[in-house]
MARBA-3410 file (N, C-alpha, C, O; in Angstrom, 1 decimal):
237
64.3,55.1,127.7,65.4,54.6,128.4,66.2,55.7,129.1,66.4,56.7,128.6 ~ 66.5,55.4,130.4,67.3,56.4,131.2,68.8,56.3,130.9,69.4,55.3,131.2 ~ 69.3,57.4,130.4,70.7,57.3,129.8,71.8,57.2,130.9,72.9,56.8,130.6 ~ 71.4,57.6,132.2,72.4,57.5,133.2,72.2,56.4,134.2,72.8,56.4,135.3 ~ 71.3,55.5,133.9,70.9,54.4,134.8,72.2,53.6,135.2,73.0,53.2,134.4
72.3,53.4,136.5,73.5,52.7,137.1,74.7,53.5,137.3,75.7,53.0,138.0 ~ 74.7,54.8,136.8,75.9,55.6,137.1,75.7,56.4,138.4,74.6,56.6,138.9 ~ 76.8,56.9,138.9,76.9,57.6,140.2,77.4,59.0,139.9,78.4,59.2,139.3 ~ 76.6,60.0,140.4,77.0,61.4,140.2,77.1,62.0,141.6,76.2,62.0,142.4 ~ 78.2,62.7,141.8,78.5,63.5,143.0,78.1,64.9,142.7,78.6,65.5,141.7
77.3,65.6,143.5,77.0,67.0,143.3,77.3,67.7,144.6,76.6,67.5,145.6 ~ 78.3,68.6,144.6,78.6,69.4,145.8,77.7,70.6,145.9,77.2,71.1,144.8 ~ 77.4,71.0,147.1,76.4,72.1,147.2,75.1,71.7,146.7,74.3,72.5,146.2 ~ 74.8,70.4,147.0,73.5,69.8,146.4,72.3,70.0,147.3,71.2,69.5,147.0 ~ 72.4,70.8,148.3,71.3,71.0,149.2,70.2,72.0,148.8,69.1,72.0,149.3
70.6,72.9,147.9,69.6,73.9,147.5,70.1,74.5,146.1,71.1,74.2,145.6 ~ 69.2,75.4,145.6,69.6,76.2,144.4,70.0,75.3,143.2,69.3,74.3,142.9 ~ 71.0,75.7,142.5,71.5,75.0,141.3,71.8,73.6,141.6,71.5,72.7,140.9 ~ 72.5,73.4,142.8,72.9,72.0,143.1,71.7,71.1,143.3,71.8,69.9,142.8 ~ 70.7,71.5,143.9,69.5,70.7,144.1,68.9,70.4,142.7,68.5,69.3,142.4
68.8,71.4,141.9,68.2,71.2,140.5,69.0,70.2,139.7,68.4,69.4,139.0 ~ 70.3,70.3,139.9,71.2,69.3,139.1,70.9,67.9,139.7,70.9,67.0,138.9 ~ 70.8,67.8,141.0,70.6,66.4,141.5,69.3,65.8,140.9,69.3,64.7,140.6 ~ 68.2,66.6,140.9,67.0,66.1,140.4,67.0,65.8,138.9,66.4,64.9,138.4 ~ 67.7,66.7,138.1,67.8,66.5,136.7,68.6,65.2,136.4,68.1,64.4,135.5
69.7,64.9,137.1,70.4,63.7,136.8,69.7,62.5,137.3,69.8,61.4,136.7 ~ 68.9,62.7,138.4,68.2,61.5,139.0,67.1,61.1,138.0,66.8,59.9,137.9 ~ 66.5,62.1,137.3,65.4,61.7,136.3,66.0,60.9,135.2,65.2,60.2,134.5 ~ 67.3,60.9,135.0,67.9,60.1,134.0,68.4,58.8,134.5,69.1,58.0,133.9 ~ 68.1,58.5,135.8,68.5,57.2,136.4,69.7,57.2,137.2,70.1,56.1,137.8
70.5,58.3,137.3,71.7,58.3,138.1,71.5,58.1,139.6,70.5,58.6,140.1 ~ 72.4,57.4,140.3,72.4,57.5,141.7,73.1,58.8,142.1,74.2,59.1,141.6 ~ 72.5,59.5,143.1,73.0,60.8,143.4,73.7,60.9,144.8,73.1,60.5,145.8 ~ 74.9,61.4,144.8,75.6,61.6,146.1,75.5,63.1,146.4,76.1,64.0,145.7 ~ 74.7,63.5,147.4,74.4,64.8,147.7,75.3,65.3,148.8,75.3,64.8,149.9
76.2,66.3,148.4,77.2,66.8,149.4,76.9,68.2,149.7,76.7,69.1,148.8 ~ 76.8,68.5,151.0,76.7,69.9,151.5,77.0,70.0,153.0,77.4,69.0,153.6 ~ 76.9,71.2,153.5,77.3,71.4,154.9,76.0,71.4,155.9,76.2,71.4,157.1 ~ 74.8,71.4,155.3,73.6,71.5,156.2,72.7,70.3,156.0,72.2,70.1,154.9 ~ 72.6,69.6,157.1,71.9,68.3,157.0,70.4,68.4,156.5,70.0,67.6,155.7
69.7,69.5,157.0,68.3,69.6,156.7,68.1,69.8,155.2,67.2,69.2,154.6 ~ 69.0,70.6,154.5,68.9,70.8,153.1,69.3,69.5,152.3,68.6,69.2,151.3 ~ 70.3,68.8,152.8,70.6,67.5,152.1,69.5,66.5,152.2,69.1,65.9,151.2 ~ 68.9,66.4,153.4,67.8,65.5,153.5,66.6,65.8,152.7,65.9,64.9,152.2 ~ 66.3,67.1,152.5,65.2,67.5,151.7,65.5,67.2,150.2,64.6,66.6,149.5
66.7,67.4,149.7,67.0,67.0,148.4,66.9,65.5,148.2,66.5,65.0,147.2 ~ 67.4,64.8,149.2,67.4,63.3,149.2,65.9,62.8,149.0,65.7,61.9,148.3 ~ 65.0,63.4,149.8,63.6,63.0,149.6,63.1,63.2,148.2,62.3,62.4,147.7 ~ 63.5,64.3,147.6,63.0,64.7,146.3,63.6,63.7,145.3,63.0,63.3,144.3 ~ 64.9,63.3,145.5,65.5,62.3,144.6,64.8,61.0,144.7,64.6,60.3,143.7
64.6,60.6,145.9,63.9,59.3,146.1,62.5,59.3,145.5,62.0,58.2,145.1 ~ 61.8,60.4,145.6,60.5,60.5,145.0,60.5,60.3,143.5,59.5,59.8,142.9 ~ 61.6,60.7,142.9,61.8,60.4,141.4,62.0,59.0,141.1,61.6,58.5,140.1 ~ 62.6,58.2,142.1,62.8,56.8,141.9,64.3,56.4,141.9,64.6,55.3,141.6 ~ 65.1,57.4,142.1,66.6,57.1,142.1,67.1,57.0,143.6,66.5,57.4,144.5
68.3,56.4,143.7,68.9,56.2,145.0,69.7,57.5,145.3,70.3,58.1,144.4 ~ 69.9,57.8,146.6,70.7,58.9,147.0,71.6,58.5,148.1,71.2,57.6,148.9 ~ 72.7,59.1,148.3,73.6,59.0,149.4,73.8,60.4,149.9,74.3,61.3,149.2 ~ 73.6,60.7,151.2,73.7,62.0,151.7,75.1,62.1,152.5,75.3,61.3,153.4 ~ 75.9,63.1,152.2,77.2,63.2,152.8,77.4,64.6,153.3,77.4,65.6,152.5
77.5,64.8,154.6,77.9,66.1,155.2,79.4,66.3,155.0,80.1,65.5,155.6 ~ 79.7,67.3,154.3,81.2,67.6,154.1,81.4,69.0,153.7,80.5,69.6,153.0 ~ 82.5,69.6,154.1,83.0,70.9,153.7,84.0,70.7,152.6,85.1,70.1,152.9 ~ 83.8,71.2,151.4,84.7,70.9,150.3,86.1,71.6,150.5,87.0,71.4,149.8 ~ 86.1,72.5,151.5,87.4,73.2,151.8,88.3,72.4,152.6,89.5,72.7,152.7
87.8,71.3,153.2,88.6,70.4,154.1,89.0,69.1,153.4,88.1,68.3,153.0 ~ 90.3,68.9,153.2,90.7,67.8,152.4,90.3,66.4,153.0,90.0,65.5,152.3 ~ 90.4,66.3,154.3,90.1,65.1,155.0,88.6,64.8,154.8,88.2,63.6,154.6 ~ 87.7,65.8,154.9,86.3,65.6,154.6,86.0,65.2,153.2,85.1,64.4,152.9 ~ 86.7,65.8,152.3,86.6,65.4,150.8,87.0,64.0,150.6,86.3,63.2,149.9
88.1,63.6,151.1,88.6,62.2,151.0,87.6,61.3,151.6,87.3,60.2,151.0 ~ 87.0,61.6,152.8,86.0,60.8,153.4,84.8,60.7,152.5,84.2,59.6,152.4 ~ 84.4,61.8,151.9,83.2,61.8,151.0,83.4,60.8,149.8,82.5,60.1,149.4 ~ 84.6,60.9,149.2,84.9,60.0,148.1,84.9,58.6,148.5,84.4,57.7,147.8 ~ 85.5,58.3,149.6,85.6,56.9,150.1,84.2,56.3,150.4,83.9,55.2,150.1
83.4,57.2,151.0,82.0,56.7,151.4,81.2,56.5,150.1,80.5,55.5,150.0 ~ 81.5,57.3,149.1,80.8,57.1,147.8,81.2,55.7,147.2,80.3,55.0,146.7 ~ 82.5,55.4,147.2,83.0,54.2,146.6,82.4,53.0,147.4,82.1,52.0,146.9 ~ 82.4,53.2,148.8,82.0,52.1,149.6,80.5,51.7,149.4,80.1,50.6,149.3 ~ 79.7,52.8,149.2,78.2,52.6,149.0,77.8,52.4,147.6,76.9,51.6,147.3
78.5,53.1,146.6,78.0,53.0,145.2,79.0,52.3,144.3,78.6,51.9,143.2 ~ 80.2,52.1,144.8,81.2,51.3,144.0,81.8,52.0,142.8,82.6,51.4,142.1 ~ 81.4,53.2,142.5,81.9,53.9,141.3,81.5,55.4,141.3,80.7,55.8,142.1 ~ 82.3,56.1,140.6,82.0,57.5,140.3,82.1,57.8,138.9,83.1,57.5,138.2 ~ 81.0,58.3,138.3,81.0,58.6,136.8,80.9,60.1,136.5,81.5,60.5,135.5
80.3,60.8,137.4,80.1,62.3,137.1,80.4,63.0,138.4,79.9,62.7,139.5 ~ 81.2,64.1,138.3,81.4,65.0,139.4,81.0,66.4,139.0,81.4,66.9,138.1 ~ 80.0,66.9,139.8,79.5,68.3,139.6,80.0,69.2,140.7,79.5,69.1,141.8 ~ 81.0,70.0,140.4,81.6,70.9,141.4,80.8,72.2,141.5,81.0,73.1,140.7 ~ 79.7,72.1,142.3,78.8,73.2,142.3,78.9,74.1,143.6,78.5,75.3,143.6
79.5,73.6,144.7,79.6,74.3,145.9,80.3,75.7,145.7,81.4,75.7,145.1 ~ 79.7,76.7,146.1,80.2,78.1,145.9,79.7,79.1,146.8,78.6,78.9,147.4 ~ 80.4,80.2,146.9,79.9,81.3,147.8,80.4,82.6,147.2,81.4,82.7,146.5 ~ 79.6,83.7,147.5,80.0,85.0,146.9,79.8,86.0,148.0,78.8,86.0,148.8 ~ 80.7,87.0,148.0,80.5,88.2,148.9,80.6,89.4,147.9,81.5,89.5,147.1
79.7,90.4,148.1,79.7,91.5,147.2,80.1,92.8,148.0,79.4,93.3,148.8 ~ 81.3,93.3,147.7,81.9,94.5,148.3,82.9,95.2,147.4,83.5,94.5,146.6 ~ 83.0,96.5,147.5,84.2,97.1,146.8,85.5,96.5,147.3,85.5,96.0,148.5 ~ 86.5,96.5,146.5,87.8,95.9,146.9,88.3,96.3,148.3,88.8,95.5,149.0 ~ 88.2,97.6,148.5,88.8,98.1,149.8,87.9,97.8,151.0,88.4,97.9,152.2
86.7,97.3,150.8,85.9,96.8,151.9,85.8,95.3,152.0,85.0,94.8,152.8 ~ 86.5,94.6,151.1,86.4,93.2,151.1,87.5,92.7,152.2,88.6,93.0,152.1 ~ 87.0,91.9,153.1,87.9,91.5,154.2,88.7,90.2,153.7,88.3,89.6,152.8 ~ 89.8,90.0,154.4,90.6,88.8,154.1,89.8,87.6,154.4,90.0,86.5,153.7 ~ 88.9,87.6,155.4,88.1,86.4,155.7,87.1,86.1,154.5,86.9,85.0,154.2
86.5,87.2,153.9,85.6,87.0,152.8,86.4,86.5,151.6,86.0,85.6,150.9 ~ 87.6,87.1,151.4,88.4,86.6,150.2,88.8,85.1,150.4,88.6,84.3,149.5 ~ 89.3,84.8,151.6,89.7,83.4,151.8,88.5,82.4,151.7,88.7,81.3,151.1 ~ 87.3,82.8,152.2,86.2,81.9,152.1,85.8,81.7,150.6,85.5,80.5,150.3 ~ 85.8,82.7,149.8,85.5,82.5,148.4,86.6,81.7,147.7,86.2,80.8,146.9
87.8,82.0,147.9,88.9,81.2,147.2,88.9,79.8,147.7,89.1,78.8,146.9 ~ 88.7,79.6,149.0,88.8,78.2,149.5,87.6,77.4,149.1,87.8,76.2,148.8 ~ 86.4,78.0,149.0,85.2,77.2,148.6,85.2,77.0,147.1,85.1,75.9,146.6 ~ 85.3,78.1,146.4,85.1,78.1,144.9,86.3,77.4,144.1,86.1,76.8,143.1 ~ 87.5,77.7,144.6,88.7,77.2,143.9,89.3,75.9,144.5,89.4,74.9,143.9
89.6,76.1,145.8,90.2,74.9,146.5,89.3,73.8,146.6,89.6,72.6,146.4 ~ 88.0,74.1,146.8,87.0,73.0,146.9,86.9,72.2,145.6,86.8,71.0,145.6 ~ 86.9,73.0,144.5,86.9,72.3,143.1,88.1,71.5,142.9,88.1,70.4,142.4 ~ 89.3,72.0,143.3,90.6,71.3,143.2,90.5,70.0,144.0,90.9,69.0,143.5 ~ 90.1,70.1,145.3,90.2,68.9,146.2,89.2,67.8,145.7,89.6,66.7,145.6
88.0,68.2,145.3,87.0,67.2,144.9,87.5,66.5,143.6,87.4,65.3,143.5 ~ 88.1,67.3,142.7,88.6,66.8,141.5,89.8,65.9,141.7,89.8,64.8,141.2 ~ 90.7,66.3,142.5,91.9,65.6,142.8,91.6,64.2,143.3,92.2,63.2,142.9 ~ 90.6,64.1,144.2,90.3,62.8,144.8,89.3,61.9,144.1,89.2,60.7,144.3 ~ 88.6,62.6,143.2,87.6,61.8,142.3,88.2,61.3,141.1,87.7,60.2,140.5
89.2,61.9,140.5,89.8,61.5,139.2,90.2,60.1,139.1,89.9,59.4,138.1 ~ 90.8,59.5,140.1,91.2,58.0,139.9,90.0,57.1,139.7,90.1,56.1,139.0 ~ 88.8,57.5,140.2,87.6,56.7,140.0,86.9,57.1,138.7,86.4,56.3,138.0 ~ 86.9,58.4,138.4,86.3,58.9,137.2,87.0,58.3,135.9,86.3,58.0,134.9 ~ 88.3,58.0,136.0,89.0,57.5,134.9,88.6,56.0,134.6,88.8,55.5,133.5
88.0,55.4,135.5,87.5,54.0,135.3,86.2,53.9,134.7,85.7,52.9,134.2 ~ 85.5,55.1,134.6,84.2,55.1,134.0,84.2,55.3,132.5,85.1,56.0,132.0 ~ 83.3,54.7,131.8,83.2,55.0,130.3,82.6,56.3,130.0,82.6,56.8,128.9 ~ 82.0,57.0,131.1,81.4,58.3,130.9,81.9,59.3,131.9,81.2,60.1,132.4 ~ 83.2,59.2,132.2,83.8,60.1,133.2,83.6,61.6,132.8,84.1,62.0,131.8
83.0,62.3,133.7,82.7,63.7,133.4,83.0,64.6,134.7,82.5,64.2,135.8 ~ 83.6,65.7,134.5,83.7,66.7,135.6,83.0,67.9,135.0,83.4,68.5,134.0 ~ 82.0,68.4,135.7,81.3,69.6,135.3,81.4,70.6,136.4,80.8,70.5,137.5 ~ 82.1,71.7,136.2,82.3,72.7,137.1,81.3,73.8,136.9,81.1,74.3,135.8 ~ 80.6,74.2,138.0,79.6,75.3,137.9,80.4,76.6,138.3,80.7,76.9,139.4
80.7,77.4,137.2,81.4,78.6,137.4,80.4,79.7,137.4,79.4,79.7,138.2 ~ 80.6,80.8,136.6,79.7,81.9,136.6,80.0,82.8,135.4,81.1,82.8,134.9 ~ 79.0,83.6,135.0,79.3,84.6,134.0,80.4,85.6,134.5,81.1,86.2,133.7 ~ 80.5,85.6,135.9,81.6,86.4,136.5,82.9,85.8,136.4,83.9,86.4,136.7 ~ 83.0,84.6,135.8,84.3,84.0,135.5,84.7,84.2,134.1,85.8,83.8,133.6
83.9,85.0,133.3,84.2,85.4,132.0,84.3,86.9,131.8,84.9,87.4,130.9 ~ 83.6,87.6,132.7,83.4,89.1,132.6,83.6,89.7,134.0,82.9,89.3,134.9 ~ 84.5,90.6,134.1,84.7,91.3,135.4,83.5,92.1,135.8,83.0,92.9,134.9 ~ 83.1,92.1,137.0,81.9,92.8,137.5,82.3,93.7,138.7,83.0,93.2,139.6 ~ 81.8,94.9,138.8,82.1,95.8,139.9,81.6,95.2,141.2,80.6,94.5,141.3
82.4,95.4,142.2,82.2,95.0,143.6,82.2,93.5,143.8,81.8,93.0,144.8 ~ 82.7,92.8,142.8,82.8,91.3,142.8,84.2,90.9,142.4,84.3,89.8,141.8 ~ 85.2,91.7,142.6,86.5,91.4,142.1,87.1,90.0,142.6,87.6,89.3,141.8 ~ 86.9,89.8,143.9,87.5,88.5,144.5,86.6,87.3,144.0,87.2,86.3,143.7 ~ 85.3,87.5,143.9,84.5,86.4,143.4,84.8,86.1,141.9,84.9,85.0,141.5
85.0,87.2,141.1,85.3,87.0,139.7,86.7,86.3,139.6,86.8,85.4,138.8 ~ 87.6,86.7,140.5,88.9,86.0,140.4,88.8,84.5,140.7,89.5,83.7,140.0 ~ 87.9,84.2,141.6,87.7,82.7,141.9,87.1,82.0,140.8,87.5,80.8,140.5 ~ 86.2,82.6,140.1,85.5,81.9,139.0,86.3,81.9,137.7,86.3,81.0,136.9 ~ 87.1,83.0,137.5,88.1,82.9,136.4,89.1,81.7,136.6,89.5,81.0,135.7
89.5,81.5,137.9,90.4,80.4,138.2,89.7,79.1,137.9,90.4,78.2,137.4 ~ 88.4,78.9,138.2,87.7,77.7,137.9,87.8,77.4,136.4,88.0,76.3,136.0 ~ 87.5,78.4,135.6,87.5,78.2,134.2,88.9,77.9,133.7,89.1,77.0,132.8 ~ 90.0,78.5,134.2,91.3,78.1,133.9,91.6,76.7,134.2,92.3,76.0,133.5 ~ 91.2,76.3,135.4,91.4,74.9,135.9,90.7,73.9,134.9,91.2,72.9,134.6
89.5,74.3,134.5,88.7,73.4,133.6,89.5,73.2,132.3,89.6,72.1,131.8 ~ 90.0,74.3,131.7,90.7,74.2,130.4,92.0,73.3,130.6,92.3,72.5,129.7 ~ 92.7,73.6,131.7,94.0,72.8,131.9,93.7,71.3,132.2,94.4,70.5,131.6 ~ 92.6,71.0,132.9,92.3,69.6,133.2,91.8,68.9,132.0,92.1,67.7,131.8 ~ 91.1,69.6,131.1,90.7,69.0,129.8,91.9,68.5,129.0,91.8,67.4,128.4
93.0,69.3,129.0,94.2,68.8,128.4,94.9,67.7,129.1,95.3,66.7,128.5 ~ 95.0,67.9,130.4,95.6,66.9,131.3,95.0,65.5,131.2,95.6,64.5,131.2 ~ 93.6,65.5,131.2,92.9,64.3,131.3,92.3,63.9,129.9,91.4,63.0,129.9 ~ 92.8,64.4,128.9,92.3,64.1,127.5,92.3,62.6,127.2,93.3,61.9,127.5 ~ 91.1,62.2,126.7,91.0,60.8,126.4,90.6,59.9,127.6,90.3,58.7,127.4
90.6,60.5,128.8,90.2,59.7,130.0,89.0,60.3,130.7,88.1,59.5,131.0 ~ 88.9,61.6,130.9,87.8,62.2,131.5,87.5,63.5,130.8,88.4,64.3,130.5 ~ 86.2,63.8,130.5,85.7,65.0,129.9,85.5,66.1,131.0,85.0,65.8,132.1 ~ 85.9,67.3,130.7,85.8,68.4,131.7,85.2,69.6,131.1,85.5,70.0,130.0 ~ 84.2,70.2,131.8,83.5,71.3,131.4,83.3,72.3,132.5,83.4,72.1,133.6
83.0,73.6,132.0,82.7,74.6,132.9,81.4,75.3,132.4,81.3,75.7,131.3 ~ 80.4,75.4,133.3,79.1,76.1,133.0,79.1,77.4,133.7,79.3,77.5,134.9 ~ 78.9,78.5,132.9,78.9,79.8,133.5,77.6,80.5,133.4,77.3,81.2,132.4 ~ 76.7,80.3,134.4,75.4,81.0,134.3,75.5,82.5,134.6,76.4,83.0,135.3 ~ 74.6,83.2,134.0,74.4,84.6,134.3,73.6,84.7,135.7,73.7,83.8,136.5
72.8,85.7,135.8,72.0,85.8,137.0,71.0,84.7,137.2,70.2,84.5,136.2 ~ 71.0,84.0,138.3,70.1,82.9,138.5,69.3,83.1,139.7,69.8,83.7,140.7 ~ 68.0,82.7,139.7,67.1,82.9,140.8,67.4,82.0,141.9,66.7,81.0,142.1 ~ 68.4,82.4,142.8,68.8,81.6,143.9,69.0,82.4,145.1,69.0,83.7,145.0 ~ 69.1,81.8,146.3,69.3,82.5,147.5,70.5,83.3,147.5,70.6,84.5,148.0
71.6,82.8,146.9,72.9,83.5,146.9,72.8,84.8,146.1,73.3,85.8,146.5 ~ 72.1,84.7,144.9,71.9,85.9,144.1,71.1,86.9,144.8,71.4,88.1,144.8 ~ 70.0,86.5,145.5,69.1,87.5,146.1,69.8,88.1,147.3,69.4,89.2,147.8 ~ 70.9,87.5,147.9,71.6,88.1,149.0,72.4,89.3,148.5,72.9,90.1,149.3 ~ 72.6,89.4,147.2,73.4,90.5,146.6,72.6,91.5,145.8,72.9,92.7,145.8
71.5,91.0,145.1,70.8,91.9,144.2,69.3,91.7,144.5,68.8,90.7,144.8 ~ 68.5,92.8,144.3,67.1,92.8,144.6,66.2,92.3,143.5,65.2,91.7,143.8 ~ 66.7,92.4,142.3,65.8,92.0,141.2,65.7,90.5,141.0,66.5,89.7,141.5 ~ 64.6,90.0,140.4,64.3,88.6,140.2,64.8,88.2,138.8,64.1,88.7,137.8 ~ 65.8,87.5,138.6,66.3,87.1,137.3,65.4,86.1,136.6,64.7,85.4,137.3
65.5,86.1,135.3,64.7,85.2,134.5,65.2,83.7,134.5,64.5,82.8,134.3 ~ 66.5,83.6,134.7,67.2,82.3,134.7,66.9,81.5,136.0,67.1,82.1,137.1 ~ 66.4,80.3,135.9,66.1,79.5,137.0,67.2,78.4,137.2,67.9,78.0,136.3 ~ 67.3,77.9,138.4,68.3,76.8,138.6,68.0,75.6,137.7,69.0,75.0,137.2 ~ 66.8,75.3,137.3,66.5,74.2,136.4,67.1,74.5,135.0,67.4,73.5,134.3
67.2,75.7,134.6,67.8,76.0,133.3,69.3,75.6,133.3,69.8,75.1,132.3 ~ 69.9,75.9,134.4,71.4,75.6,134.5,71.5,74.0,134.5,72.4,73.5,133.9 ~ 70.6,73.4,135.3,70.6,71.9,135.4,70.4,71.3,134.0,71.0,70.2,133.8 ~ 69.6,71.9,133.2,69.4,71.3,131.8,70.7,71.3,131.1,71.0,70.3,130.4 ~ 71.5,72.3,131.2,72.9,72.3,130.5,73.8,71.3,131.1,74.5,70.6,130.4
73.8,71.2,132.4,74.6,70.2,133.1,74.2,68.8,132.6,75.1,67.9,132.3 ~ 72.9,68.5,132.5,72.5,67.2,132.1,72.9,66.9,130.6,73.4,65.8,130.3 ~ 72.8,67.9,129.8,73.3,67.8,128.4,74.7,67.3,128.4,75.1,66.5,127.6 ~ 75.6,68.0,129.2,77.0,67.6,129.2,77.2,66.2,129.9,78.2,65.5,129.5 ~ 76.4,65.9,130.8,76.6,64.6,131.5,76.2,63.4,130.7,76.7,62.3,131.0
75.3,63.5,129.8,74.8,62.4,129.0,76.0,61.7,128.2,76.8,62.4,127.7 ~ 76.0,60.4,128.1,77.0,59.7,127.4,77.1,60.1,125.9,78.2,60.1,125.3 ~ 76.0,60.5,125.3,76.0,60.8,123.9,76.4,62.3,123.7,76.4,62.7,122.5 ~ 76.7,63.0,124.7,77.1,64.4,124.5,78.4,64.5,123.6,79.3,63.7,123.8 ~ 78.3,65.4,122.6,79.5,65.6,121.7,80.1,66.9,121.9,80.8,67.4,121.0
79.9,67.6,123.0,80.5,68.9,123.3,82.0,68.7,123.7,82.3,67.8,124.5 ~ 82.8,69.5,123.1,84.3,69.3,123.2,84.7,69.5,124.7,84.3,70.5,125.3 ~ 85.5,68.6,125.2,86.1,68.7,126.5,86.9,70.0,126.6,87.6,70.4,125.7 ~ 86.7,70.7,127.8,87.4,72.0,128.0,86.5,73.2,127.6,86.9,74.3,127.8 ~ 85.3,72.9,127.1,84.4,74.0,126.8,84.0,74.8,128.1,83.7,74.2,129.1
84.0,76.1,127.9,83.5,77.0,129.0,82.2,77.6,128.4,82.2,78.4,127.5 ~ 81.1,77.2,129.0,79.8,77.5,128.3,79.0,78.5,129.1,78.6,78.2,130.3 ~ 78.6,79.6,128.5,77.8,80.6,129.2,76.3,80.3,129.0,75.9,79.9,127.9 ~ 75.6,80.6,130.1,74.1,80.4,130.0,73.5,81.6,130.6,73.6,81.9,131.8 ~ 72.8,82.4,129.7,72.2,83.6,130.1,70.7,83.7,130.0,70.1,84.6,130.5
70.1,82.8,129.3,68.6,82.8,129.1,68.1,81.4,129.0,68.8,80.5,128.6 ~ 66.8,81.3,129.4,66.2,80.0,129.3,66.2,79.5,127.9,66.1,80.2,126.9 ~ 66.3,78.1,127.7,66.2,77.6,126.3,64.9,77.9,125.7,63.9,77.9,126.4 ~ 64.8,78.0,124.4,63.6,78.3,123.7,62.9,77.0,123.5,63.4,76.0,122.9 ~ 61.6,76.8,124.0,60.9,75.6,123.8,60.8,75.2,122.3,60.5,76.1,121.5
60.9,73.9,122.0,60.7,73.5,120.6,59.2,73.4,120.3,58.5,72.8,121.2 ~ 58.8,73.9,119.2,57.4,73.8,118.8,57.0,72.5,118.2,55.9,72.2,117.8
END
């Protein structure tokens, strides 16, 4: 039996990397997937993959930094799917530079995408998430939101902020919506490779496994948990 059948999950940054892996993982459990990103070709490719699994998808072009576009995305979801059960705030961006070489444009882009985007999507989704028996907000943060890293000070600041927001929202929404933060280490994605040359062992699918665990109705993980993911799960023998 598919545990998420009939539920609707919004995944921002769903066109590639961790976001795409999350879309597919939730789709395999029967969820209807709302794929949100800024690039049509990537959204459409994820949508094809979701439909091949057998789940329904809704593709929405939107920039999470823009409140009007976020509001439109939420309203379109309600119009087409009639409900929101799970919000995965995955859209994110990173720039790697020493602090004195980090431009205000790079700083603003990271803060606006990683923090304001999470804030806006959550703000406008909460009234609908509260109506679900399985209301979940799952924020994709980073190990850099738990540990400061050289040449990533502004990025770290944005992800520390996401974790703080997660803990505050868990208290604010207690008994109504469960809120989590997933903090992966190095993941084999395009964003990671734009900063580092080595190939990490952690794959987007490994992060998606943790997101699915949190999204399932039977999850007993305490709301407000900030969960670090640094290595693939050990297969059960």
